[in-house]
C-alpha positions in Angstrom: 113.2 55.8 159.2 110.6 57.8 157.4 112.3 61.1 158.5 115.6 59.9 157.2 114.1 58.9 153.9 112.3 62.3 153.6 115.5 64.2 154.5 117.5 62.2 152.0 114.9 63.0 149.3 115.0 66.7 150.1 118.8 66.7 150.0 118.7 64.9 146.6 116.3 67.4 145.2 118.4 70.3 146.5 121.5 68.6 144.9 119.7 68.2 141.6 118.6 71.9 141.7 122.2 72.9 142.4 123.5 70.8 139.5 120.8 72.2 137.2 121.5 75.7 138.3 125.3 75.2 137.7 124.6 73.8 134.2 122.3 76.7 133.4 124.9 79.2 134.5 127.7 77.5 132.5 125.4 77.4 129.4 124.5 81.1 129.8 128.1 82.0 130.5 129.1 80.6 127.1 126.1 82.0 125.3 125.7 85.4 127.0 129.1 86.2 128.5 129.9 88.8 125.8 126.6 90.6 126.6 127.4 90.6 130.3 130.8 92.0 129.9 129.6 94.5 127.4 127.0 96.0 129.7 127.6 99.8 129.6 127.7 100.0 133.5 131.0 98.0 133.4 133.4 100.9 134.2 136.4 98.6 133.7 135.8 98.5 130.0 133.6 101.4 129.2 133.8 105.2 129.1 130.6 107.2 129.2 128.6 104.1 128.3 130.8 103.1 125.2 133.7 100.7 124.8 136.9 102.5 125.8 139.0 101.0 123.0 138.8 99.9 119.3 137.8 101.2 115.9 135.0 100.6 113.4 136.0 100.6 109.7 134.4 99.9 106.4 135.6 96.9 104.3 138.2 99.1 102.5 139.7 100.3 105.7 138.1 103.7 106.0 137.8 104.5 109.7 134.2 105.3 110.5 134.7 105.7 114.3 137.6 105.1 116.7 138.5 105.6 120.3 141.2 108.3 120.4 142.3 110.8 123.0 140.0 109.3 125.6 136.8 109.6 123.5 135.1 108.1 120.4 135.6 110.2 117.3 133.9 109.8 113.9 134.9 110.2 110.3 135.9 113.8 109.3 133.2 113.9 106.6 129.7 114.9 107.8 128.2 113.2 104.7 129.9 109.9 105.7 128.7 110.4 109.3 125.1 110.9 108.2 125.2 107.9 105.8 126.7 105.4 108.3 125.1 106.6 111.5 122.7 103.6 111.9 125.5 101.1 111.1 128.1 102.7 113.4 125.8 103.9 116.2 125.7 107.0 118.4 127.4 108.0 121.6 124.2 108.0 123.6 123.3 104.4 122.7 119.9 105.4 121.3 120.5 103.4 118.1 120.6 99.9 119.6 121.6 98.1 116.4 124.6 100.3 115.8 128.0 98.6 116.0 129.1 100.7 119.0 126.4 99.0 121.0 125.6 95.8 119.3 129.2 94.7 118.8 130.7 96.2 121.9 132.0 92.8 123.2 134.0 92.5 119.9 135.5 96.0 120.3 136.6 95.3 123.8 138.2 92.0 122.9 136.2 89.9 125.3 136.5 86.1 124.9 135.6 83.0 126.8 139.2 82.0 127.5 140.7 85.2 128.9 137.5 87.1 129.7 137.9 90.9 129.8 141.7 90.7 129.5 142.3 90.1 125.7 145.2 87.8 124.9 146.3 90.1 122.1 145.6 93.3 123.8 142.7 95.7 123.3 142.0 98.2 120.4 140.2 95.7 118.2 139.6 96.8 114.6 136.0 95.9 113.6 135.7 95.8 109.8 132.1 96.1 108.5 131.1 94.8 105.1 129.9 98.3 104.2 131.5 100.6 101.6 131.2 104.1 103.1 131.3 105.9 99.7 128.5 103.7 98.3 126.5 104.6 101.5 127.3 108.3 101.0 125.9 108.2 97.4 122.8 106.3 98.6 122.1 108.8 101.4 122.5 111.7 98.9 120.2 109.9 96.4 117.4 109.8 98.9 117.2 113.6 98.5 116.1 114.4 102.0 113.3 111.8 102.1 112.8 109.3 104.9 113.3 105.6 104.1 116.1 103.2 103.5 118.4 101.8 100.8 120.1 98.4 101.0 122.5 96.7 98.6 124.1 93.3 99.3 126.0 90.6 97.5 123.6 87.7 97.3 126.4 85.2 96.9 128.6 86.2 99.8 126.0 87.9 102.0 128.1 91.1 102.4 125.9 94.2 102.9 127.6 96.9 100.9 125.1 99.6 101.6 122.8 100.1 104.6 121.4 103.6 104.8 118.4 104.8 106.9 116.8 108.2 107.1 116.2 110.5 108.8 119.7 110.6 110.1 121.7 113.1 112.1 125.4 114.0 112.7 126.5 112.0 115.8 129.1 114.7 116.5 126.4 117.2 117.1 123.2 115.3 117.9 120.0 117.4 117.8 117.5 117.7 120.6 114.7 115.5 119.3 111.3 116.2 120.9 108.1 114.3 120.5 106.2 115.4 117.4 109.3 116.7 115.6 108.5 115.2 112.1 112.0 116.0 110.9 113.5 113.2 113.0 110.5 110.9 113.3 112.0 107.4 113.7 115.6 108.7 113.6 116.8 106.0 116.0 115.3 103.2 113.9 117.3 101.4 111.3 114.6 101.1 108.7 116.4 98.4 106.7 116.6 96.0 109.6 114.1 97.0 112.3 110.9 98.3 110.5 108.1 97.0 108.3 106.1 98.8 105.6 103.3 98.2 103.2 105.1 96.7 100.2 102.8 97.8 97.4 103.3 96.1 94.0 106.7 94.6 94.9 104.6 91.9 96.7 103.2 90.9 93.3 106.4 88.9 92.8 105.3 86.6 95.7 101.8 86.3 94.2 103.5 85.6 90.8 105.7 82.9 92.3 102.6 81.2 93.8 100.8 81.3 90.5 103.7 80.0 88.5 104.1 77.0 90.9 100.4 76.3 91.5 98.5 77.1 88.3 99.9 75.0 85.5 98.4 77.1 82.6 99.2 80.5 84.0 101.7 81.6 81.4 99.3 80.7 78.5 96.2 82.3 79.9 94.8 85.6 78.7 93.3 88.3 81.0 91.3 91.4 80.4 91.7 94.6 82.4 89.0 97.3 82.0 90.5 99.5 84.7 88.5 98.1 87.6 86.9 94.9 88.8 84.6 94.1 91.8 85.8 91.2 94.0 83.6 90.4 96.9 82.4 93.7 98.3 85.5 95.7 97.1 86.4 97.4 93.9 89.9 96.7 92.7 91.2 99.5 90.5 94.1 100.1 88.1 95.5 103.6 87.0 94.2 102.8 83.5 92.5 100.0 81.5 95.2 97.7 80.4 93.0 95.6 78.0 94.1 92.1 76.9 97.1 90.8 78.8 99.1 87.7 79.2 100.7 86.9 82.6 104.0 88.5 81.8 102.4 91.6 80.5 100.2 91.8 83.6 103.4 91.9 85.8 105.1 94.4 83.5 102.2 96.9 83.8 101.6 95.8 87.4 97.9 95.2 86.8 96.0 95.2 90.1 92.9 93.6 88.6 94.8 90.6 87.4 96.9 90.0 90.5 93.9 90.6 92.8 91.9 88.0 91.0 94.9 85.6 91.0 95.3 86.0 94.8 91.6 85.0 95.2 92.0 82.1 92.8 95.0 80.8 94.7 93.2 81.2 98.0 94.2 82.3 101.5 95.9 79.1 102.5 98.1 78.9 99.4 99.0 82.6 99.8 99.9 82.0 103.4 102.0 79.0 102.5 103.9 80.9 99.8 104.6 84.0 101.8 106.0 81.8 104.6 108.2 79.9 102.1 109.7 83.2 100.8 111.4 83.8 104.2 109.6 87.2 104.6 107.9 86.2 107.8 111.2 85.0 109.3 113.6 87.1 111.2 117.2 87.0 109.8 120.1 87.1 112.2 122.7 89.4 110.8 125.8 88.8 113.1 123.3 88.7 116.0 121.1 91.6 114.8 117.6 90.4 114.2 115.5 91.8 111.4 111.9 92.6 112.0 109.6 89.9 110.7 107.1 90.7 107.9 103.5 90.1 108.6 100.4 89.2 106.5 96.8 88.3 107.1 95.1 86.5 104.2 92.4 84.8 106.3 90.1 87.7 107.0 87.2 85.9 105.3 86.7 88.7 102.9 87.7 87.9 99.3 88.1 91.6 98.5 90.6 92.0 101.3 92.4 88.9 100.0 92.6 90.5 96.6 94.1 93.7 98.0 96.6 91.6 100.0 97.7 89.8 96.9 98.4 93.1 95.3 100.6 94.2 98.3 98.2 96.5 100.1 95.7 95.8 102.9 97.4 94.4 106.1 100.7 93.4 104.3 103.8 94.6 106.1 107.3 93.8 104.7 110.7 94.2 106.2 113.0 95.9 103.5 116.0 93.6 104.3 113.9 90.5 104.0 112.6 91.7 100.6 116.2 92.4 99.5 117.1 88.8 100.4 114.1 87.5 98.4 115.4 89.5 95.4 118.7 87.8 95.8 117.1 84.4 95.9 115.3 85.1 92.6 118.6 86.1 91.1 120.4 83.1 92.4 118.1 80.3 91.4 115.9 80.2 94.5 118.4 80.5 97.3 120.7 83.3 98.5 123.3 84.1 101.0 122.0 85.4 104.3 123.2 89.0 104.9 126.1 89.8 107.2 127.5 93.1 108.4 130.8 92.1 109.9 133.7 91.5 107.5 136.4 90.7 110.0 137.8 91.4 113.5 141.5 92.1 113.9 144.0 93.3 116.4 145.4 96.8 115.9 148.4 95.2 114.1 146.1 93.5 111.6 146.1 89.9 113.0 142.7 88.4 112.1 140.8 87.1 115.1 137.6 86.0 113.4 136.4 84.4 110.2 132.8 85.1 109.0 131.8 82.4 106.5 128.8 82.9 104.2 125.5 81.1 105.0 122.7 80.4 102.7 118.9 80.6 103.1 116.7 77.6 102.7 115.1 77.3 99.3 112.7 80.3 99.0 111.3 79.4 95.5 111.9 76.8 92.9 114.7 77.2 90.4 112.5 77.4 87.3 110.3 79.9 89.0 113.3 82.0 89.9 114.4 81.8 86.2 111.0 82.9 85.0 110.7 85.8 87.4 114.2 86.9 86.4 113.1 87.0 82.8 109.9 88.9 83.6 111.7 91.4 85.9 114.1 92.1 83.1 111.1 92.7 80.8 109.8 95.2 83.4 113.0 97.3 83.0 113.2 97.0 79.2 109.5 97.5 78.4 108.3 99.7 81.3 110.9 101.4 83.4 113.3 102.1 80.6 116.7 100.5 80.3 118.2 104.0 79.5 117.5 104.9 83.1 120.2 102.4 84.1 123.0 102.9 81.7 125.4 100.0 81.5 123.5 97.9 84.1 121.4 94.8 83.5 118.8 95.6 86.1 115.9 93.3 86.8 113.4 94.9 89.1 109.8 95.5 90.4 108.5 98.9 91.5 105.9 99.5 94.1 103.7 102.3 95.2 102.2 102.0 98.7 100.0 103.9 101.1 101.9 105.9 103.7 100.9 106.5 107.3 103.1 109.5 107.7 102.7 111.4 104.4 100.0 112.4 101.9 102.2 111.1 99.1 102.6 107.4 98.6 105.7 105.5 99.6 107.9 104.5 96.6 109.6 101.1 96.4 112.1 99.8 93.9 113.6 96.3 94.5 115.5 93.9 92.3 119.0 92.8 91.4 121.7 92.9 88.6 121.2 90.0 86.3 125.0 89.8 85.9 127.1 87.0 87.4 130.1 89.4 87.5 128.1 91.7 89.8 125.8 89.6 92.1 124.1 92.5 93.8 120.5 92.7 95.1 118.9 95.9 96.3 115.9 97.5 97.9 114.9 101.2 97.9 112.1 102.6 100.0 111.4 106.4 99.9 108.6 107.4 102.3 106.4 109.9 100.5 108.5 109.4 97.4 105.4 108.9 95.1 105.9 106.5 92.2 108.3 103.6 92.7 109.4 103.8 89.1 110.4 107.5 89.5 112.4 108.7 92.5 113.1 105.2 93.9 114.3 103.8 90.6 116.6 106.9 90.2 118.0 106.3 93.6 118.6 102.7 92.8 120.5 103.6 89.7 122.8 106.0 91.5 123.7 103.6 94.2 124.2 100.7 91.8 126.4 102.8 89.6 128.5 103.7 92.7 128.8 100.1 93.6 130.0 99.0 90.2 132.4 101.9 90.0 133.8 100.7 93.4 134.5 97.3 92.0 131.6 95.2 93.4 
């Protein structure tokens, strides 16, 4: 009797394992079926490691790449190919977040119902949210420097511009060897997949924490003598700013004031606020995950905390996440999460998918967003010069940060258009670009002018 009971228990356990395994398979089939069928070794749907059908277009219908005459062919313009390489992808699959690789299941027409035999036939047309001409202008504006430029509609989530450099022509890829500085990081989409020291752009986070935590912050007076000692470190400014109020401190980007504010707020408050901005999260952009920003305010050294509050030290920010934070400031504390796919259609134009906008959680309070918008407009009017952005109502913050790859500093310029008719947020990072209010601001103006001219 004991043997029968034991055998019955074993059979029951095996049956439960079989049921559990079946359920797990069904779950993963629905979740990962597209990835399985889009594996490059699948010779039924792939040619030389790429989907053997389809086309990738920008939102205006410009064909960026298409499968013709038995192979993938790119846009005729080398300038467009260079500017959209990291969005479209390469033939070798080295750029993992490029559409040719990341969205291969959509190009092949795979679906849960009919599997690898599409109901409406193959040759899917994948429309990206990008504008190829805006991307071309952005890549040209980088003037040969490494870095990234991103522009997106903070109400709809559409990424209009996503440019990363260094780039190369996918029709004639170079032989990239270790140590070749010209192509260092060429396979990385710097907007989505990299992090950098943010410099003074991070002062907007410290400012938000101060506005929401210190009730008298906007009426206080500060004095900058050009340097101050905090803990065992000396915090310096390029010059002595003298008497300042809070808004003026942000306009002149005073390190002494914001370093002291970070210490006054404390490591726990700074950690809480940087988490609430969404910077430490990873955004999913049609399945592409951004790199998460990282910070360490709890080193125990108040001097290091001061430098972190300024945007130096161990701060590392993902450019796309910073761009979304700019959008949240512009939009009252919340913004649309970015998306890169506009639509998926058959070759005859029948829409097969709808991509609806999604919003972030609240990244900052509405009144804080309103105050920061006003202060960022003051930055442009009283510091960067509104004449540098003719016809545009730019609200922005520049940043100059240490570089690991160049003797010159990295240049940041991030912000948005304070114009409801043109809800665009942007981020510019030029590695080795020097001052953020110089080359990076100029590049921002060029790409924003192109976006407005294109009707965005």
